[in-house]
A tleap script that builds the chain and sets N, CA, C and O, in Angstrom:
source leaprc.protein.ff14SB
mol = sequence {
  NMET GLU GLU ALA THR PHE GLU PHE ASP LEU
  ILE HIE CYS ILE LEU LYS ARG VAL TRP SER
  LEU ARG ALA LEU GLU ARG GLU ASN VAL GLU
  PRO SER ASP ALA LEU ASP SER GLU VAL GLY
  VAL GLY THR SER LYS LYS ASN ARG PRO THR
  SER ALA ASN ALA ASN ALA LEU LYS LEU THR
  CYS GLU LEU LEU ARG VAL PHE VAL SER GLU
  ALA VAL GLN ARG ALA ALA ALA ILE ALA GLU
  ALA GLU GLY VAL SER GLN ILE GLU ALA THR
  HIE LEU GLU CYS ILE LEU PRO GLN LEU LEU
  LEU ASP CPHE
}
set mol.1.N position { -46.575 10.066 33.873 }
set mol.1.CA position { -45.859 9.039 33.246 }
set mol.1.C position { -46.813 8.033 32.934 }
set mol.1.O position { -47.639 7.588 33.731 }
set mol.2.N position { -46.629 7.577 31.362 }
set mol.2.CA position { -47.608 6.902 30.744 }
set mol.2.C position { -47.449 5.483 31.104 }
set mol.2.O position { -46.330 5.033 31.350 }
set mol.3.N position { -48.540 4.735 31.151 }
set mol.3.CA position { -48.466 3.475 31.600 }
set mol.3.C position { -47.901 2.608 30.345 }
set mol.3.O position { -48.017 3.003 29.185 }
set mol.4.N position { -47.281 1.392 30.700 }
set mol.4.CA position { -46.544 0.695 29.642 }
set mol.4.C position { -47.685 -0.130 29.046 }
set mol.4.O position { -48.537 -0.606 29.797 }
set mol.5.N position { -47.730 -0.299 27.864 }
set mol.5.CA position { -48.598 -1.189 27.164 }
set mol.5.C position { -48.058 -1.948 25.956 }
set mol.5.O position { -46.908 -1.686 25.607 }
set mol.6.N position { -48.658 -2.730 25.374 }
set mol.6.CA position { -48.258 -3.643 24.290 }
set mol.6.C position { -47.810 -2.758 23.282 }
set mol.6.O position { -48.087 -1.558 23.270 }
set mol.7.N position { -47.047 -3.401 22.348 }
set mol.7.CA position { -46.717 -2.627 21.253 }
set mol.7.C position { -47.608 -2.853 20.094 }
set mol.7.O position { -48.014 -3.977 19.798 }
set mol.8.N position { -47.905 -1.794 19.450 }
set mol.8.CA position { -48.942 -1.932 18.505 }
set mol.8.C position { -48.676 -2.848 17.196 }
set mol.8.O position { -49.541 -3.461 16.571 }
set mol.9.N position { -47.098 -2.800 16.880 }
set mol.9.CA position { -46.906 -3.968 15.705 }
set mol.9.C position { -46.922 -5.208 15.936 }
set mol.9.O position { -47.206 -6.094 15.130 }
set mol.10.N position { -46.494 -5.371 17.505 }
set mol.10.CA position { -46.938 -6.887 17.803 }
set mol.10.C position { -48.127 -7.370 17.924 }
set mol.10.O position { -48.379 -8.520 17.564 }
set mol.11.N position { -49.037 -6.560 18.450 }
set mol.11.CA position { -50.637 -6.971 18.485 }
set mol.11.C position { -50.978 -6.951 16.891 }
set mol.11.O position { -51.630 -7.856 16.372 }
set mol.12.N position { -50.573 -6.050 16.306 }
set mol.12.CA position { -50.965 -6.137 14.868 }
set mol.12.C position { -50.546 -7.610 13.942 }
set mol.12.O position { -51.327 -8.138 13.151 }
set mol.13.N position { -49.545 -7.972 14.157 }
set mol.13.CA position { -48.840 -9.086 13.897 }
set mol.13.C position { -49.550 -10.388 14.378 }
set mol.13.O position { -49.636 -11.360 13.628 }
set mol.14.N position { -50.009 -10.391 15.520 }
set mol.14.CA position { -50.454 -11.327 16.152 }
set mol.14.C position { -52.060 -11.550 15.380 }
set mol.14.O position { -52.594 -12.605 15.039 }
set mol.15.N position { -52.457 -10.438 15.288 }
set mol.15.CA position { -53.915 -10.347 14.664 }
set mol.15.C position { -53.953 -10.920 13.278 }
set mol.15.O position { -54.663 -11.849 12.895 }
set mol.16.N position { -53.095 -10.237 12.594 }
set mol.16.CA position { -53.099 -10.524 11.032 }
set mol.16.C position { -52.569 -12.283 11.062 }
set mol.16.O position { -52.945 -12.975 10.116 }
set mol.17.N position { -51.808 -12.860 12.033 }
set mol.17.CA position { -51.406 -14.264 12.078 }
set mol.17.C position { -53.038 -15.027 12.245 }
set mol.17.O position { -53.347 -15.991 11.544 }
set mol.18.N position { -53.724 -14.591 12.993 }
set mol.18.CA position { -54.916 -15.256 13.150 }
set mol.18.C position { -55.870 -15.155 12.192 }
set mol.18.O position { -56.531 -16.161 11.934 }
set mol.19.N position { -56.087 -14.073 11.572 }
set mol.19.CA position { -56.830 -13.673 10.251 }
set mol.19.C position { -56.250 -14.615 9.232 }
set mol.19.O position { -57.030 -15.218 8.494 }
set mol.20.N position { -55.165 -14.765 9.142 }
set mol.20.CA position { -54.538 -15.573 7.839 }
set mol.20.C position { -54.896 -17.050 7.997 }
set mol.20.O position { -55.263 -17.834 7.122 }
set mol.21.N position { -54.685 -17.288 9.481 }
set mol.21.CA position { -55.024 -18.977 9.687 }
set mol.21.C position { -56.510 -19.150 9.450 }
set mol.21.O position { -56.918 -20.171 8.895 }
set mol.22.N position { -57.240 -18.305 9.800 }
set mol.22.CA position { -58.809 -18.395 9.701 }
set mol.22.C position { -59.325 -18.393 8.414 }
set mol.22.O position { -60.386 -18.934 8.105 }
set mol.23.N position { -58.394 -17.631 7.458 }
set mol.23.CA position { -58.795 -17.698 6.000 }
set mol.23.C position { -58.385 -18.879 5.513 }
set mol.23.O position { -59.080 -19.487 4.699 }
set mol.24.N position { -57.114 -19.389 5.985 }
set mol.24.CA position { -56.877 -20.782 5.280 }
set mol.24.C position { -57.838 -22.061 5.907 }
set mol.24.O position { -57.859 -23.193 5.424 }
set mol.25.N position { -58.449 -21.709 6.830 }
set mol.25.CA position { -59.164 -22.709 7.396 }
set mol.25.C position { -60.448 -22.662 6.451 }
set mol.25.O position { -60.991 -23.663 5.983 }
set mol.26.N position { -60.811 -21.472 6.263 }
set mol.26.CA position { -62.055 -21.463 5.469 }
set mol.26.C position { -61.676 -22.126 4.058 }
set mol.26.O position { -62.666 -22.671 3.571 }
set mol.27.N position { -60.709 -22.219 3.387 }
set mol.27.CA position { -60.407 -22.612 2.324 }
set mol.27.C position { -59.865 -23.919 2.213 }
set mol.27.O position { -59.472 -24.394 1.148 }
set mol.28.N position { -59.837 -24.645 3.573 }
set mol.28.CA position { -59.416 -25.986 3.734 }
set mol.28.C position { -58.063 -26.108 3.426 }
set mol.28.O position { -57.754 -27.177 2.901 }
set mol.29.N position { -57.191 -25.310 3.610 }
set mol.29.CA position { -55.722 -25.486 3.430 }
set mol.29.C position { -55.001 -25.709 4.882 }
set mol.29.O position { -55.179 -24.982 5.859 }
set mol.30.N position { -54.294 -26.663 4.839 }
set mol.30.CA position { -53.534 -26.633 6.029 }
set mol.30.C position { -52.408 -25.566 6.747 }
set mol.30.O position { -51.365 -25.378 6.122 }
set mol.31.N position { -52.546 -25.073 7.664 }
set mol.31.CA position { -51.509 -24.024 7.974 }
set mol.31.C position { -50.003 -24.369 7.847 }
set mol.31.O position { -49.121 -23.540 7.618 }
set mol.32.N position { -49.822 -25.700 8.025 }
set mol.32.CA position { -48.136 -25.810 7.957 }
set mol.32.C position { -47.993 -25.754 6.473 }
set mol.32.O position { -46.878 -25.514 6.010 }
set mol.33.N position { -49.084 -25.965 5.626 }
set mol.33.CA position { -48.718 -25.751 4.279 }
set mol.33.C position { -48.407 -24.360 3.655 }
set mol.33.O position { -47.787 -24.223 2.600 }
set mol.34.N position { -48.921 -23.297 4.444 }
set mol.34.CA position { -48.872 -22.145 3.823 }
set mol.34.C position { -47.596 -21.314 4.639 }
set mol.34.O position { -47.312 -20.180 4.251 }
set mol.35.N position { -46.980 -21.823 5.580 }
set mol.35.CA position { -45.685 -21.517 6.099 }
set mol.35.C position { -45.674 -19.731 6.396 }
set mol.35.O position { -44.877 -18.937 5.898 }
set mol.36.N position { -46.482 -19.502 7.077 }
set mol.36.CA position { -46.742 -18.017 7.536 }
set mol.36.C position { -46.976 -16.950 6.461 }
set mol.36.O position { -46.760 -15.752 6.640 }
set mol.37.N position { -47.419 -17.473 5.369 }
set mol.37.CA position { -47.869 -16.603 4.348 }
set mol.37.C position { -49.222 -16.580 4.313 }
set mol.37.O position { -49.849 -17.432 4.943 }
set mol.38.N position { -49.852 -15.635 3.597 }
set mol.38.CA position { -51.349 -15.715 3.145 }
set mol.38.C position { -51.681 -16.393 1.911 }
set mol.38.O position { -52.610 -16.024 1.193 }
set mol.39.N position { -51.038 -17.243 1.692 }
set mol.39.CA position { -51.274 -18.179 0.586 }
set mol.39.C position { -52.885 -18.634 0.340 }
set mol.39.O position { -53.505 -19.044 1.322 }
set mol.40.N position { -53.476 -18.570 -0.806 }
set mol.40.CA position { -54.749 -18.767 -0.789 }
set mol.40.C position { -55.832 -17.702 -0.514 }
set mol.40.O position { -57.021 -17.924 -0.745 }
set mol.41.N position { -55.328 -16.419 0.041 }
set mol.41.CA position { -56.391 -15.504 0.237 }
set mol.41.C position { -56.388 -14.686 -0.989 }
set mol.41.O position { -55.330 -14.255 -1.448 }
set mol.42.N position { -57.453 -14.472 -1.501 }
set mol.42.CA position { -57.770 -14.117 -2.965 }
set mol.42.C position { -58.164 -12.612 -2.800 }
set mol.42.O position { -57.986 -12.166 -1.666 }
set mol.43.N position { -58.591 -11.885 -3.593 }
set mol.43.CA position { -59.288 -10.703 -3.715 }
set mol.43.C position { -60.862 -10.652 -3.652 }
set mol.43.O position { -61.339 -9.519 -3.717 }
set mol.44.N position { -61.596 -11.533 -3.555 }
set mol.44.CA position { -62.858 -11.773 -3.594 }
set mol.44.C position { -63.241 -11.115 -2.225 }
set mol.44.O position { -62.460 -11.185 -1.276 }
set mol.45.N position { -64.278 -10.567 -2.141 }
set mol.45.CA position { -64.799 -9.926 -0.819 }
set mol.45.C position { -64.770 -10.952 0.503 }
set mol.45.O position { -64.500 -10.725 1.683 }
set mol.46.N position { -65.139 -12.109 -0.153 }
set mol.46.CA position { -65.124 -13.070 0.987 }
set mol.46.C position { -63.809 -13.579 1.714 }
set mol.46.O position { -63.709 -14.004 2.865 }
set mol.47.N position { -62.647 -13.400 0.571 }
set mol.47.CA position { -61.200 -13.949 0.876 }
set mol.47.C position { -60.430 -12.781 1.246 }
set mol.47.O position { -59.340 -12.891 1.808 }
set mol.48.N position { -60.971 -11.628 0.944 }
set mol.48.CA position { -59.974 -10.232 1.163 }
set mol.48.C position { -59.356 -10.404 2.621 }
set mol.48.O position { -60.029 -10.803 3.571 }
set mol.49.N position { -58.112 -10.089 2.699 }
set mol.49.CA position { -57.417 -9.939 4.050 }
set mol.49.C position { -58.292 -8.984 4.935 }
set mol.49.O position { -59.000 -8.067 4.519 }
set mol.50.N position { -58.111 -9.366 6.208 }
set mol.50.CA position { -58.986 -8.501 7.214 }
set mol.50.C position { -57.462 -7.672 7.944 }
set mol.50.O position { -56.331 -8.081 8.205 }
set mol.51.N position { -58.171 -6.319 8.081 }
set mol.51.CA position { -57.271 -5.444 8.430 }
set mol.51.C position { -57.768 -4.411 9.882 }
set mol.51.O position { -58.963 -4.291 10.153 }
set mol.52.N position { -57.020 -3.940 10.455 }
set mol.52.CA position { -57.601 -3.044 11.698 }
set mol.52.C position { -57.120 -1.713 11.555 }
set mol.52.O position { -55.943 -1.600 11.214 }
set mol.53.N position { -57.827 -0.622 11.756 }
set mol.53.CA position { -57.224 0.580 11.744 }
set mol.53.C position { -56.415 0.926 13.181 }
set mol.53.O position { -56.360 0.275 14.225 }
set mol.54.N position { -55.855 2.121 12.837 }
set mol.54.CA position { -54.881 2.607 14.134 }
set mol.54.C position { -55.960 2.709 15.309 }
set mol.54.O position { -55.396 2.437 16.370 }
set mol.55.N position { -57.134 2.965 15.471 }
set mol.55.CA position { -57.897 3.337 16.674 }
set mol.55.C position { -58.266 1.971 17.184 }
set mol.55.O position { -58.051 1.712 18.368 }
set mol.56.N position { -58.794 1.096 16.399 }
set mol.56.CA position { -58.888 -0.405 16.721 }
set mol.56.C position { -57.739 -0.844 17.537 }
set mol.56.O position { -57.852 -1.247 18.695 }
set mol.57.N position { -56.605 -0.748 16.872 }
set mol.57.CA position { -55.122 -1.230 17.352 }
set mol.57.C position { -55.034 -0.746 18.638 }
set mol.57.O position { -54.957 -1.488 19.618 }
set mol.58.N position { -55.042 0.645 18.699 }
set mol.58.CA position { -54.772 1.087 20.267 }
set mol.58.C position { -55.815 0.704 21.117 }
set mol.58.O position { -55.395 0.530 22.261 }
set mol.59.N position { -56.958 0.516 20.998 }
set mol.59.CA position { -57.952 -0.054 22.024 }
set mol.59.C position { -57.572 -1.312 22.004 }
set mol.59.O position { -57.300 -1.620 23.165 }
set mol.60.N position { -57.381 -2.365 21.160 }
set mol.60.CA position { -56.946 -3.588 21.494 }
set mol.60.C position { -55.772 -3.819 22.462 }
set mol.60.O position { -55.754 -4.688 23.334 }
set mol.61.N position { -54.786 -2.924 22.198 }
set mol.61.CA position { -53.661 -2.948 23.208 }
set mol.61.C position { -53.969 -2.390 24.483 }
set mol.61.O position { -53.310 -2.795 25.440 }
set mol.62.N position { -54.863 -1.523 24.667 }
set mol.62.CA position { -55.254 -0.983 25.965 }
set mol.62.C position { -56.134 -2.190 26.643 }
set mol.62.O position { -55.909 -2.410 27.833 }
set mol.63.N position { -57.007 -2.897 26.052 }
set mol.63.CA position { -57.637 -3.975 26.577 }
set mol.63.C position { -56.838 -5.084 26.957 }
set mol.63.O position { -57.110 -5.701 27.987 }
set mol.64.N position { -55.923 -5.388 26.268 }
set mol.64.CA position { -54.854 -6.445 26.606 }
set mol.64.C position { -54.117 -5.913 27.913 }
set mol.64.O position { -53.914 -6.664 28.867 }
set mol.65.N position { -53.753 -4.665 27.906 }
set mol.65.CA position { -52.578 -4.289 29.268 }
set mol.65.C position { -53.655 -4.361 30.497 }
set mol.65.O position { -53.257 -4.839 31.559 }
set mol.66.N position { -55.202 -3.835 30.377 }
set mol.66.CA position { -56.024 -3.948 31.406 }
set mol.66.C position { -56.241 -5.441 32.005 }
set mol.66.O position { -56.238 -5.826 33.175 }
set mol.67.N position { -56.402 -6.045 30.964 }
set mol.67.CA position { -56.609 -7.670 31.108 }
set mol.67.C position { -55.458 -8.321 31.696 }
set mol.67.O position { -55.655 -9.103 32.626 }
set mol.68.N position { -54.516 -8.148 31.363 }
set mol.68.CA position { -53.310 -8.869 31.916 }
set mol.68.C position { -52.893 -8.116 33.381 }
set mol.68.O position { -52.389 -8.761 34.300 }
set mol.69.N position { -53.141 -6.838 33.458 }
set mol.69.CA position { -52.821 -6.044 34.645 }
set mol.69.C position { -53.810 -6.648 35.815 }
set mol.69.O position { -53.340 -6.768 36.946 }
set mol.70.N position { -55.107 -7.010 35.571 }
set mol.70.CA position { -55.939 -7.348 36.512 }
set mol.70.C position { -55.719 -8.874 36.902 }
set mol.70.O position { -55.864 -9.259 38.063 }
set mol.71.N position { -55.341 -9.762 35.801 }
set mol.71.CA position { -54.863 -10.990 36.256 }
set mol.71.C position { -53.951 -11.205 36.979 }
set mol.71.O position { -53.962 -12.180 37.731 }
set mol.72.N position { -52.784 -10.211 36.914 }
set mol.72.CA position { -51.534 -9.969 37.758 }
set mol.72.C position { -52.048 -9.674 39.106 }
set mol.72.O position { -51.519 -10.139 40.116 }
set mol.73.N position { -53.054 -8.922 39.125 }
set mol.73.CA position { -53.324 -8.224 40.718 }
set mol.73.C position { -54.150 -9.234 41.224 }
set mol.73.O position { -53.910 -9.587 42.378 }
set mol.74.N position { -55.252 -9.891 40.509 }
set mol.74.CA position { -55.818 -10.980 41.209 }
set mol.74.C position { -55.079 -12.342 41.680 }
set mol.74.O position { -55.419 -12.972 42.681 }
set mol.75.N position { -54.175 -12.653 40.942 }
set mol.75.CA position { -53.156 -13.749 41.168 }
set mol.75.C position { -52.286 -13.387 42.468 }
set mol.75.O position { -51.885 -14.243 43.256 }
set mol.76.N position { -52.061 -12.104 42.585 }
set mol.76.CA position { -50.890 -11.948 43.472 }
set mol.76.C position { -51.993 -11.859 44.722 }
set mol.76.O position { -51.556 -12.286 45.791 }
set mol.77.N position { -53.162 -11.434 44.729 }
set mol.77.CA position { -54.019 -11.488 46.050 }
set mol.77.C position { -54.104 -12.835 46.453 }
set mol.77.O position { -53.862 -13.076 47.636 }
set mol.78.N position { -54.446 -13.901 45.577 }
set mol.78.CA position { -54.398 -15.262 45.956 }
set mol.78.C position { -53.120 -15.660 46.597 }
set mol.78.O position { -53.148 -16.070 47.757 }
set mol.79.N position { -52.117 -15.583 46.010 }
set mol.79.CA position { -50.514 -16.010 46.163 }
set mol.79.C position { -50.547 -15.436 47.898 }
set mol.79.O position { -50.306 -16.141 48.877 }
set mol.80.N position { -50.900 -14.035 47.904 }
set mol.80.CA position { -50.747 -13.581 49.328 }
set mol.80.C position { -51.553 -14.199 50.397 }
set mol.80.O position { -51.175 -14.435 51.545 }
set mol.81.N position { -52.714 -14.432 49.878 }
set mol.81.CA position { -53.607 -15.030 50.767 }
set mol.81.C position { -53.017 -16.660 51.286 }
set mol.81.O position { -53.171 -17.224 52.370 }
set mol.82.N position { -52.383 -17.062 50.187 }
set mol.82.CA position { -51.543 -18.372 50.669 }
set mol.82.C position { -50.402 -18.282 51.408 }
set mol.82.O position { -49.904 -19.264 51.958 }
set mol.83.N position { -49.975 -17.244 51.461 }
set mol.83.CA position { -48.558 -16.885 52.077 }
set mol.83.C position { -47.394 -17.075 51.471 }
set mol.83.O position { -46.372 -17.319 52.114 }
set mol.84.N position { -47.426 -16.967 49.941 }
set mol.84.CA position { -46.506 -17.008 49.052 }
set mol.84.C position { -46.052 -15.781 48.402 }
set mol.84.O position { -46.941 -14.970 48.143 }
set mol.85.N position { -44.925 -15.493 48.103 }
set mol.85.CA position { -44.244 -14.425 47.720 }
set mol.85.C position { -44.252 -14.066 46.236 }
set mol.85.O position { -44.109 -12.953 45.730 }
set mol.86.N position { -44.480 -15.425 45.556 }
set mol.86.CA position { -44.427 -15.400 43.933 }
set mol.86.C position { -45.665 -16.144 43.339 }
set mol.86.O position { -46.120 -17.195 43.792 }
set mol.87.N position { -46.181 -15.413 42.191 }
set mol.87.CA position { -47.373 -15.956 41.648 }
set mol.87.C position { -46.893 -17.078 40.672 }
set mol.87.O position { -45.879 -17.050 39.975 }
set mol.88.N position { -47.935 -18.187 40.774 }
set mol.88.CA position { -47.445 -19.488 40.153 }
set mol.88.C position { -48.749 -19.855 39.295 }
set mol.88.O position { -49.789 -19.303 39.653 }
set mol.89.N position { -48.800 -20.675 38.268 }
set mol.89.CA position { -49.500 -20.953 37.406 }
set mol.89.C position { -50.989 -21.680 38.148 }
set mol.89.O position { -52.099 -21.772 37.623 }
set mol.90.N position { -50.641 -22.051 39.271 }
set mol.90.CA position { -51.782 -22.426 40.144 }
set mol.90.C position { -52.678 -21.363 40.405 }
set mol.90.O position { -53.897 -21.506 40.318 }
set mol.91.N position { -52.041 -20.138 40.772 }
set mol.91.CA position { -52.848 -18.830 41.123 }
set mol.91.C position { -53.613 -18.324 40.066 }
set mol.91.O position { -54.741 -17.844 40.182 }
set mol.92.N position { -52.866 -18.462 38.865 }
set mol.92.CA position { -53.632 -17.894 37.679 }
set mol.92.C position { -54.845 -18.809 37.217 }
set mol.92.O position { -55.868 -18.387 36.679 }
set mol.93.N position { -54.593 -19.971 37.481 }
set mol.93.CA position { -55.716 -21.076 37.204 }
set mol.93.C position { -56.840 -20.747 38.049 }
set mol.93.O position { -57.968 -20.731 37.559 }
set mol.94.N position { -56.663 -20.504 39.178 }
set mol.94.CA position { -57.751 -20.051 40.123 }
set mol.94.C position { -58.573 -18.931 39.702 }
set mol.94.O position { -59.786 -18.871 39.905 }
set mol.95.N position { -57.840 -17.993 39.076 }
set mol.95.CA position { -58.554 -16.643 39.006 }
set mol.95.C position { -59.059 -16.409 37.492 }
set mol.95.O position { -59.744 -15.495 37.033 }
set mol.96.N position { -58.476 -17.569 36.855 }
set mol.96.CA position { -58.909 -17.538 35.329 }
set mol.96.C position { -60.521 -17.318 35.113 }
set mol.96.O position { -60.993 -16.256 34.708 }
set mol.97.N position { -61.204 -18.343 35.406 }
set mol.97.CA position { -62.445 -18.339 35.241 }
set mol.97.C position { -63.371 -17.276 35.570 }
set mol.97.O position { -64.257 -16.926 34.790 }
set mol.98.N position { -63.202 -16.801 36.609 }
set mol.98.CA position { -63.881 -15.544 37.198 }
set mol.98.C position { -63.405 -14.153 36.106 }
set mol.98.O position { -64.185 -13.367 35.568 }
set mol.99.N position { -62.121 -14.165 36.019 }
set mol.99.CA position { -61.710 -13.125 35.135 }
set mol.99.C position { -62.039 -13.078 33.679 }
set mol.99.O position { -62.163 -12.029 33.047 }
set mol.100.N position { -62.162 -14.182 33.228 }
set mol.100.CA position { -62.894 -14.325 31.603 }
set mol.100.C position { -64.426 -14.018 31.919 }
set mol.100.O position { -64.939 -13.276 31.081 }
set mol.101.N position { -65.080 -14.341 32.726 }
set mol.101.CA position { -66.452 -13.985 32.890 }
set mol.101.C position { -66.622 -12.543 33.086 }
set mol.101.O position { -67.578 -11.988 32.543 }
set mol.102.N position { -65.630 -11.744 33.949 }
set mol.102.CA position { -65.661 -10.554 33.863 }
set mol.102.C position { -65.187 -9.517 32.709 }
set mol.102.O position { -65.404 -8.306 32.671 }
set mol.103.N position { -64.638 -10.142 31.983 }
set mol.103.CA position { -64.018 -9.664 30.668 }
set mol.103.C position { -65.106 -9.939 29.643 }
set mol.103.O position { -64.922 -9.662 28.458 }
savepdb mol mol.pdb
quit
């Protein structure tokens, strides 16, 4: 049985959104003016839209899956130590600094 992972299309859309916003920031255009488009991204090498190949996308999805899985496991351990059966935001806040250092 294969482990569930993030959808490639979702991760690709998120990455494209971040790349578009960064391109707009470099050109000093307000993101709200662009309205989810890649307005202002030209064809010069400096402004060419960034893309990801299929292997990079698969690797990114796997990294996110492992990161989220580890976060849930660590937060669950904290919740269990406190005698609580449900993970809360405070449990994630406790584990986040070390988790980010580990990754």
